N, C-alpha and C positions, 0 to 999 in steps of 0.2 A: 499391353502384354496380358496374357491370360493369368488368372489367379490360380495357383496350385491347390487352393483349398475350396475351389468351386463345388466340390463334391458334397460339402456339408451345408450348402445353401438349400433352403426349403421355404415354402410359404408359412407365414404365421397362422393364417386362417385359410383352410382349403377353399372357402367360398371367395377368397380374394387372392388368387394365384399370382397376381402381379406384385403383391407386397411380400417381399421375402426377407430372410435374415440368415446370418451365419449361425448355425446351431452348434455352439461350442461343445455341447454334450455329445454330439455325433463324432467328435474327434476320437472317442473311445480311449481317452488317455486318463489313467487313474490320477495323475498329478493335478489335473484341473480342479478337482473337488477339494484339494488341500491348499490351493492358492488363496492368499488374501483377496478380498473382493476388489480392492483398489487395483491389484495386479491383474485381475480378470479383465478390467476395463482396458488396460494396456494391451493385453493379449488379443482381445477382440479387435482393437484398432489395427494391430499388426497383421492379423489374419485377413481382415477385410481389405486392407490396403496393400497386401503382399503382391509385388510385381517382380520379385527377384532382381530389383534394381535399387530403388530407394528403400524398400523394405524386403528383406530376404527371408527365405525359409529358415535359415540359421538364427535369425532374430526371433522368429516364433518359437523355435526350439529353446533358445536361451530364456525366454519369458516362461515357458512351460517348466523349465528346469530351474526356476527362481530359487527354490530352497537350497540348491547346491551352489549356484553361481552368485548369489546375492552379495557375498563378501569380496568378490573378485574384480570389482570395477568393470563389469561387462557393459559395453555400450549398446544401447538399443535405440531405434528410431521411434518416435511417437507422433502421429498425426491427429491433433485434437479436432473435435467436431466444429469448433468455432473459436473466434477471438473476441475479446471485449476490451474496450478502451474507455478511458475518461478524457476530458478535454485537455487537462494539463499535459498528459502523455500522448493524447490523440492528435493534438495540433501538430507537434513535431513529426509524428508519423505521417500525417497527410502532407506536410511540407516536404518530407523526404520522398514520398511517392511522387509529388509534383516535380521535384528536382530530378528524380530518377527518370521520369518521362523525358525531361529535357536532355538528360545525359544519353539515354538510349537513342534519341533522335540524332544527336550529334555524332554518335558512333555508327549511324546508318541503319539502325533497327526500327521496329514499329513501336512507337511510344505507348500505344494502347495495350500492349502486352503487359505493361505495368498496371496491374489491376488485381484487387483481391480475388483469389480463387476460393479461399476458405471464407465462409460467411463471417462478417465483422459487424459488431454493434458498438456505437460510440455514444456514451451518455455524457451530456454536458452538465457537470455538477460541481466543478471545483472553482468556478469563476466568481461566485457570489460571496460578498463580504458582509460582516456584521457592522455596517456603518450606522444603521439605525436599529435600536433595540427596545424602544419604549413606545407603546401605543399600537392600536390595531392596524395602522397604516404602515408599520415597519416593513412588512413583507413587500408591499408594492413599491415603497421607496427604495429598498435594497435591490429589487428586481429592475427598476428603472435605471438605477445607477450602474447595475451590472451590464445592461445593454449599452448604456452610454460609454462605458469604459471599453467594452469588448466587441463593439459593433464590427470592427475590421476582422477580428478573429472569427466571429460568428458567420460573417459573410463568406469568409474563406472556407469554413467547415460546410456551409450550405453548398458552395461550389463543389466541394469534394463529394458530398452525398449525391450530387447529380452527375459528376464527371466519372466517378468510379462505380462500377457495378458491384453488387453483392455487399454494399456497405449501407447500413441503416443508422441514422442519427436520431437520438432521443433528445428533444430540445431542452434548453435550460428551464428550470422551474418544475421539472417532472419528479426529481428525487435523486437520491444518492445511488451511484452506479451499482453497488453490490446489493442494495435492497431492491432496486428495480430488476436486477438480474434474478434475485430470489423469487420475487412476487410475480414477475411477468415474462422475462426473457428466457428463463431456464425451461428446457424441454423435458428433461430427465431421460426421455428416450426420443431420438430423432426419427422422423418418418420422412425420408427424403430420397429422391432419385430411385424409388422402388425398393428401398431397404429400410429396415428398422435397425438401429444401433444405439449404444449408450451415448447420451449427451456427455461431452467433456469440453473443457474450455481452458485456454490460457489468456491471461489478461495483463495489461500494462500497469497494474496496480498490485502491490504486495497482498492486499486483502481480498484478492480474487478468491482466495481459499474459503471465503464465507459460504460459497455455493456448495462446498463439500458437505455442509450440514444437511443438504437436501439429497445427498447421494449422487451429486454430479461431480466427477473428479475434475478439480481445477486448481491452478496455482498461478502465481505471478511470475512473469518473465520480463526481461529487459525489453524496452520499446523496440530496440533494434532487432532482437530475436523474434518479437511478435510480427514485425513487418515481413520477415522471411516466411513465417508460418502463413500469413495472409497471402503470400505469393506462391503457396503450394509446397513449401519445403517442410519436411518433418523436423521436429525438434530432436536433436541428438542428446540423449541423456544416459547417465549411468544408471543401470537397473538398481532401484533403491532398496535398502533394507526397510522392513515394515515393522514398526513397534506396535504391538497390540496393547491398547489402553483399555483396561477392564474397569468399568464403572459398576459400583455396587451400592446398594442402599438408597435411601431417599434424602433429599436435602432438608436441612432444618427449616422451620417455618419462616425465619427472618432472612434466609440466604437467597440471593438472586443468582441468575446465570452469570452475571458479571463477576460475582465473587468466585464462582467455580472456575471461570476462565483465568482469572488472576492467580488462582491457586495452581492451575495447570501450567502457567508460564514458567514455573520453576523447574520443569522437567527438561533434561538435556537430550534433545533428539535432533540435533543439527543435521540438515541435509537428508533426513529420512522421511518416509511416509509414516504418519500415525494413523492407525485405524481403530476406531472405538468399537467395543463389544461389551457384552455382559448385561445382566438384567437391569442395571441402573440406567442404561441408554433408553430403555422403554419408558422411563419416568420423565424423560426430557422431551419437551415440545420441539418442533422443527426450529422455531425461533431461538430456543435455548441452544440447540445443536449448532445453529448458524453463528451464534455469538461465540461459542467455543472454537468453531472452525475459523472464524474471522481472524482471531488473534494468533493463529498458527505461526505467522512470521515472528511473533514475540517470543514463542518458545522454540523457534529455530527450525521447525520442521518444514519440509517442502509442501506437504499437504496434510490435512487432518480430516480423514474421511469417515463419514457415517453412512454405511450402505443403506440403500432404499429398503424401507419396511412399510408396514401398514400405516404407521404414523405419517410417513412421507406421502403416501397415497392420499391420506386424509387431508394433508395440507394442500395438495393439488385441488381437491374438491373445495376446501375452504376458500382458496384464492380464486375460484371461479374459472378454472381451466376447463377446456372442452371435454364433455363426458365421454365421447367416443375415444378420444386420445388417451384419457385416463384408463379406460378399459384395455386398450391395446398396449399401453405402457406396462400395466401389471401383468398382462398375459405374456409379453415378451420377456420381462425380467424373470418370471417363473420358468419360462421355457429354457433360458440359458443359465439358470442357477444363480441369479444375481439378486433375488428378493430375500431379504434377511428376516429372520425371526430371532430377536435378541434374547428371548427367554429359552431358546432351544440351543443348549450347549453342543449338541451333536453337529450343529452347523459351523462351529468355531473352526476357522482355518488354522494353518500353521503361521507362526509369526517369528520374527528374528529374536525378539524378546517380549516379555509381557510386563507391563507396569500396572499397578492397581491403585484406584482411588475410591475410598468410601465417601460417597457424597455427604453422608451425615457428619463427617469430620470437617467439612468446609465451614469456615466462619466468615462473617462480613469483612471485606477488606478493600483497600485501595492499592494503588501502586505509584511510586515516585520516590523522590521529587524530580528525577531527571530521566528515568528509564522505565519502560513498561514492565520489565521483568523484576523490578525491585518491589515485591509485594510487602504491604504493611497491613497487619490486622487493624481494623478500625479502633479496637480497644487500645492499640499501641500508638496511634497516630500522633497524639500530642507529644508523648515522650520521644518518639522517633524523630519528629521534626526538630525538637529542641536539641537533640543530639547532633542532627545534621547541621544546625546553625554553627556550632563550634568546630565541627570536624574539618579536617584538611580539605582544601578545594579538590573536588572530584565528583564521582557519580552520586555520592551520599554526603557531600560536604560543601559548606559555603564559606568556611574560615572567617566567621564573624567573631571579633574579639569578645571575650566573656562579659566585659563591662558594658557592652553595647547590646546584649541579648534582649533587654527590655526597653530599648529605645522606642520612643513614640513621637510622631510628628502630627501636629494639629493642622487642619486645612478647612477650607470652606467650600461647600458644594451646594449650589442652588439656594444660597442665602442661609444655610444651616452649618453649624460647626461639627466637625467629626475629627477623629484621629486614626492614624494608621500605625501599625507595629509590624515587626517581623511575624509572618504567618497570616497577615490579614488577607482575606479573600477579596480580590478585585475583579476576577472573571469567574462566572459560574455558567457553564454552557451544557445544555442537553443537546448533544450533537453527535455526528458520525454514524457510519453504517453499523458499527459494532452493536449498539444498543437500540437505536431508533427503529430497528426492524422487529423488535421484540415487544409484543403487546403487554406481556406480564410486567416488564420493568417500566414501560411507558405509562400504563394505567396505574402501576404502583406509585409512580411519581405524581400522577394526577390526583390520586386518592390521598397521598401525603399532603399535597398542596391544599386540598379541600379541608382536611383535618387541621392543618396549620392555620388557615384563615379562620376557621370556626373557633380555634383556640385563642385567636387574637394575635398571632405572630405575623411579623412583616420581614422584609428584606431591606437593608439599608440602600437608599436610592443611588449611591455612587457605584455600587457593585454592578458590573456589566453582565446582566443576566440575559440569556437567549435560549430559544428553542428552535432548532433546525431539524424538522422531521425528515426521515429518509424517503418518504413518499407521501402523496396526498391521502393515502389510506389512513395514515397515522392521525392526521388532522381530523379526518372523518370520524374515526371512532372516539377520539378524545372529545370532540364536540358532541357527538350523539350520546355519549355516556355522561355528559354534564360536568366533566372535570376541567375542560379548557378554560372556562370562566375563572376558576380558582388559580390555575397556572398563570393566567394573565394578571390577576390581582397581585401575585408575588413578583411580577416582572418578567415572567417567562412567556413572552409573546412569540408567536411564530415569526421568525425573521427571514426565512428562506428555506428552499428545499435544496440542500447541497452539503458538501463536506464542511465548509465554513471554519469554525474555530479549530477543529482537529487538524486541518491542513495549514493553519496559520492565518486564515482569513478572518481573524477575530476583530479587525477594525480598530479604530483609535479608542484609547481610554480618555476620560475627561482630563483636561490639562491640569486641573488642580490636584488630581490623583497622581498623575505622572510627576508633577513638581514635588509632591510630598514623598513619593518613593525615592526620587533622585536626591532630595535634600537629606533624607535619613539613611541613604544607601540601604534601603530596606529590601528584605527578601519577601516580596509580595507573591501571592499565590493565585494560580488559576486552577479551578476544579472543573473537569470536563468528563463526559461519558464517552470518551474517545478511546483510541488504541495507541496513540503516539504522544509522548510528552518530552521529547528530546529538548535539550537546552536550545533556546533561541527560536523554537518552532512555533509555540502557541502565541507568544507575544514578547517583544523585546523587554518589556518591563515586568514580566512575571518570571522571576528566576526559579521559582519552585512551581511545578505543575503536577497535579495528581489525577490519575484516572480513577473514576468511581462510577457506580451505578447511577442512573437518573434520580432515584429517590435520595441517594446520598449527596448528589450535586445540590439538590434543593436544601437538604439539611445543613450542609456547610455554608450555603448562601445565607440561610436564616441566622446561623451562628455568627457569620461574618469573619470567622477565623478558623484556621486548621488546628489551633492550639486549644482544643477542647476534648475533654473526656466525656463522651455522651452518657456513659453509665453513671457518672458522678455529678456532672454539671448540666444545668438546664440549657436548652436551645435558646430560650429567652424568657422574659417575664412580661405577661400581658398587662393590659390597662388596669386590670383588677389587682395587680400585684402578685398573681399566681405564677409560680415557676412551672414551665412546661418542658418536660423531658422528651427526648426523641421516642422513647418507648411508648409515650402517651399517644403519639399520632402515627406511629408506623403501621401501615395496613397489613393484615394477615394474608397469607397465601390464599386462603379460601375466599376472602373478600375480593381479591384481585381476580381469581378464577371465575367467580360468579359474574363479575362485570364483563370479563373477556368473552365468556360463553354467550352472553346476551347481545353484545354490541359488535364483536369482530366477526362479520358475516360475509359470505361470498358476494352478495350484491354490491358491497362497497368496492371490492377489488375490480369487479366487472365495470362499474360505473367510472372509476378513476382511470383504468387502463384502456378502455375502448376509445378514449379520445386523447390519449397521451401524446400522439405525434402531431396533433393539430390544435391542442388547447392553448398554446402560447401565441397570442396575436402578434406580439412583437417579432417573434421568429418567422411567422407566416408572412409578415410584411417585408422581410429582408429581400433585397434584390441581389441575386448572385449571378455572375457570368455563366454562360453555358458552354464555353469552349472546352475542349478536351485537354489542351495545354493551358496552364495557368499563366495569366499575364501579370508578372510581378510589378508591383507599384514601388518605384524607388523612394517615394516619400513616406512609405509605411514604416512605422516603428514597431509594428507587431508581426508582420509577415515578410520574410526576406529569404531569397534563394540562398541556401547554405553553400559554403565553399568546399564541402566534403568531396565533390567529384571533379573539382578543377584539375585539368591536365590528365584526366583518366584516359588510358589507352586500352585497347583490347589485349595487348601483350602484357604478360605478368612481369613484375619487377622482382628480382631476387632479393630477399630480405638481407639487410646488411647489419653488421655489428654496430652497437651504439657506442660511440667513442667519446671519452672525456666529458661525460654528462655532469652537469651541476645538479645538486639537490634543490628543488624549488621549495619544498616544505618537508619538515621532519616531525612526524606525528607519533603519539602514543596509541593506546588502545581505543576501540569503539568510536572511530571517526565515522560518522554517519553520512548518508547522502544529503541530509539537511546541512551538514557542515560543508560538504563539497559543492552542492548546488542548491542553495536555499530556495524555498518556494514563496516565502512571505515578502515583507516590505522591502523596498529598495531604499537603503539609507541615503540621506541627502548629500553625504560627503563621499559617496562611493564612486568608483570608475563608471558604473552603469548610470548613475545619476548625472555624472558629468557628460556622458554621451547623450543622454536624453535631453539634457539642457541645451546641448549644442544643436539639437534637432528642433529647438523651439518649444519644448515642453516645460511646464511648471511642475513643481512637486506634487500638486493635487492630481496631476494626470499621469504620474509615474506608474500607477497600478502596482502589481506584484511581479516578482520574478516568474512565478508559475504561469501568469497570464501572458508573459512575453516569451514563452518557449519557442515560438515560431520565428524569433529573430536572434540569429547567432551572435550578432554584435553585442546585444544586451547580455546574452547568456554567457558568452566568453568572459565578459567583464564581471559577471555575477558569480563566476566560478571561484570557490574558496572565499566567498564574500560574507560568510556568516560572522556576526559580531561576537559569537562565543567560540570562535576557532582558537584552539590551543596549539601553537606552533613552537616547538622547542627552541627555535632560533630567536624567539621574542619572549621577553619576560612578563608579558601581560596578554590577556585574551584580545583577539582582534584579527581582522583579515589582512595581515601584513606579513612580510618576510624580509630576509636580508638578501640584497643583490651582492653576491660575493666579489665580483670583479671591482666594484666601486666601494663596497662596505656600507652602502646606504640601506636604510630601512624604507621599504616602499610598499604600496598596495600590491597584492599578489599579481594582479593583472599587469600592472606597470612594470614589475620586475620581470615577468615572463616576456613582455614585449621587448625589453632590453636584451634579454638572452636571445630571443628569436632574431632580432636585428643583427646581432653579432654572430649568428649561426651556431649557437651553442644548444645542444640537445639537453633535455631536462628529465629528471626522474623524481619520484616521491617516495619517501621512506615512511613506513607505518607499522603499527603493532598488530594486535589481534582484532578480528572482526572488522576489517577495513570495508567500508561501504555498507554497514548495517543500516536498516531502516527502509524507507520507501523505495520501490523499484523505479529509479529515476534515470532515464537514458542520458540526460544532460550531465549527470555526474561522471559519465564516461566521455561524452562528446566535448564537454567544456575543457577538461584537461588535455584532450587531443588537440583542440584548437590553441591551447596555451603552449603547445610544443612538448608535452609530457610523452615520452616514448615508452616508459615502463614504470610500474609501481613495484616496490619491494616491501612485502608485508609478512607478518607472522601467520595470518589467516585472512580469508575473505568471506564476506556474505555472498551466498550462492548467486543471486541475480546480478549483483554488481560485478562479480568476476566475469560472468557471461557478457555483460555490457562492455567491459573493457576489451574482451576478445573481439566483440562485434565491431569495435572501432579501431582495431589493430594496435591497441596499447597492450604491451606485454605484462601479464600479471606474474610476478616472480614471488616465490615463497621461500623463506629461510628453511634450511634443513632442520629436521627435528632436533630440539634441544639448543638450537642457535637462535639468536636475535641480535639486534643492534648492540645491546649491552655486552653480550658474550663475545661478540666480534670486535668490540671496541670502536664501533662506528660513531662518528660525531655528526655526520651529514655535511661536514665542511670539505670532505674529500671530493675528488672527481672520479667518476665511475665509468669503466669500460666494460660493457656486457658483450661477451663473445657469443655470436649466433652461428652455430655450425651450419654447414650446407645441408646436411640431412637431419631433419628434425623428427622426433618421435614424441608421442604424448607423454607429458609429465617427465621429461628428461631433465637431467641436471646440466646446468650451464655454468661456465666460469665467469666470475666478476673480478676484474682487476682494478685496484685503486692507484691513484697517482702517488700514494705514499710507499708503494712497492708491495703492499699486502695484497693477497687475493683469497677468494673463498668461492664456494659453489652455492647455487640456489636452484630450486625446482622451477622450471618454466611451466606454469599452470595452464597449458593447453591440454585439456583432459581427454580429448578425442581426436581422431583423424579428421573429422569434419571441421573441428575448430582450427586445426593446422591449415586446412584448405582455406578457411576464411582469412587466416593470418597471411598466407602467401598472396592473397588477393588484396591485402591492405584493409580487410574488414568485410563483414557480411554483406553490406549494401553494394560494395564494389563487385563482390562475387555475383550478386543477383543481376546487376547491370550487365556485366560481361555475358552472363548466361542468356539474358533476354535479347541482347544486341547481336549475338553471334548467329 
């Protein structure tokens, strides 16, 4: 179909008439200059893709009219320029694509129609674990073990890269998805099919938002939703409010970008775009901006956008991007009014509201012990932790009896005697995309390590220290600047290029340490430079986990405890008996900047990334089948054809009411996707372990839940398998529930199987922020396979609600002012949910209980498109029917 806005197309350079762009200034619409820059990206995509079918002229008008309609829940389509996946979420996506090809063939269609239309990049970065962490050979040992454990998965992904067009795979050992995206994959401006247009991306990882720091609009979506985008469907989204976040002033000399982002996490901007502006932005490097944008999910926003400015253009030069492309990028952005000058207030657009932060007011801080939004100033850490010890069990409490607060347990490690107490640090990890992309904090950590070694300080050998850089560039500049040697001396050897500790791939702790923690029921601590610290995520034996900047990770590792006041107590005492304080060895901002300017150079980026797709010899040696349809191996415990499409017909089935459902689980607030579908260790006494044992595997071969997301039999058994699960039906933490017909307490999977065999539908009750945390499609797929038909919650995390919709699970929300308490719900009732024949977005539906009581709830299908998915039994069923017809 012809584009109704073809009249505003023109060449960017008259000398190259074949390369055109949609000149938004030629719209002649005064509203455009007042739009937030993030909304301008949505507008350009709508205009360029306008066909009056998937994207209509009225959608363009709604976006132009953003200032008026932003509060009215107006739905608009958005076609991002590309999709990015990591392997934990990417494997199930490729499995689904393979299964969809089979389903289309069964329905008489052409299976090769199932193919990415929108460009997709998959970065393998979540599979490597910290099994070895001491010595220069730790990296190679961990990478060898990664390939040994994941060979089946990697062969499958390599098949996918060959079988599907438009899909590029970045091999393991290359770096963390978001850092590789920032340093290499991001285009800023696309030059494709004869058109220039803004780069934009959706990804199957919450922290896709990191790319917003470079001026590329991006955010995380459910894996299921991403698959639809890859197949050419637009995202249906409610036109967001945009909070203008004005940054003023300069940071204090001791403050890092990590401290700034942990301060920003306190702002309530759930479901909105945040767009940064003000003169303070010009003081932040792209790495600083990326750190702030990365943790956008932790402060609840959909995206945290820093429009492109001259600092962004400078970053493209620094990272070795093509000079001609950089020139055309700047020229295009100037032509369409998307190049920002943060010092020019005349450029400031309209915002829904404005929030201000004086960067000078930020103080060094951490966050924890169980949630990233719980900021603690470093000066208050000791006092705060000691308060948490005695506080009631919860987000800030461990409920340790007062007389046990100073408990100590002696143990032996490598022939030497040590002791652990509450607050002892047992994991110290410089890890994750959030901070390892940032030369200022990484070099800061290296300089701190140098000064610590020169002052005679050490780290106790039982503390599991590790350094997992986000890309080979980090190792390059740490080595060239001479600080890597000092990091290694403190135990921070490079252990791998991947997410590692932050995703829960922290590997085992020494047995004597685990025994001491268990014996004393100690609240041991993990300190990591990551973005997530939910209970049970980092390691089963670290009940308290704190997010901190890389230099602070090293500081706490040297101290050996979180119970230290750095201002009053020394980090340690050297061999000469001298007390060494943190202030004695903390590097200044000017020291760090001098080293960064000398050693972080374009040549490094070019050298690392020009060989990124071929550098891994183990990957190159993998032998993958070349067939267009995948041949499923029934013996595989990693890759299995999922049952999602069993019995699928071309004809639609009318949705039916859910009758007499039992409640499988009854939750409170902040149940995360880590609680619903853990990514870490498979416990030896779990249903998943029993399944793997029945397939002939021993515990050393179990690997993690994250690595087995291509096998629905494991993942269904791993649903609600987190050891820190708090279910109101049970009086202690653990992955169990009550099977009401029998009254027995069972593992969640076993209870669900009994209900399923008896033909009983299930629902889940929950409080606020259900599904917070990582964008994890198995947190929706798993409950679907257990027979969960609906979730009734007070509120939902944005991506998780979308994933539930994508699987055909109904997200229900209590009416304002109501919850399980006000309605007197115990979860022991049976629930009938009345589904009307004619459905509308966000309509109220009636819920009847077997007690005779009834009430209403909001059915959270927010758009007409989501209702279409529901009528089809989910988004993938919809796509199969569309491709097969």
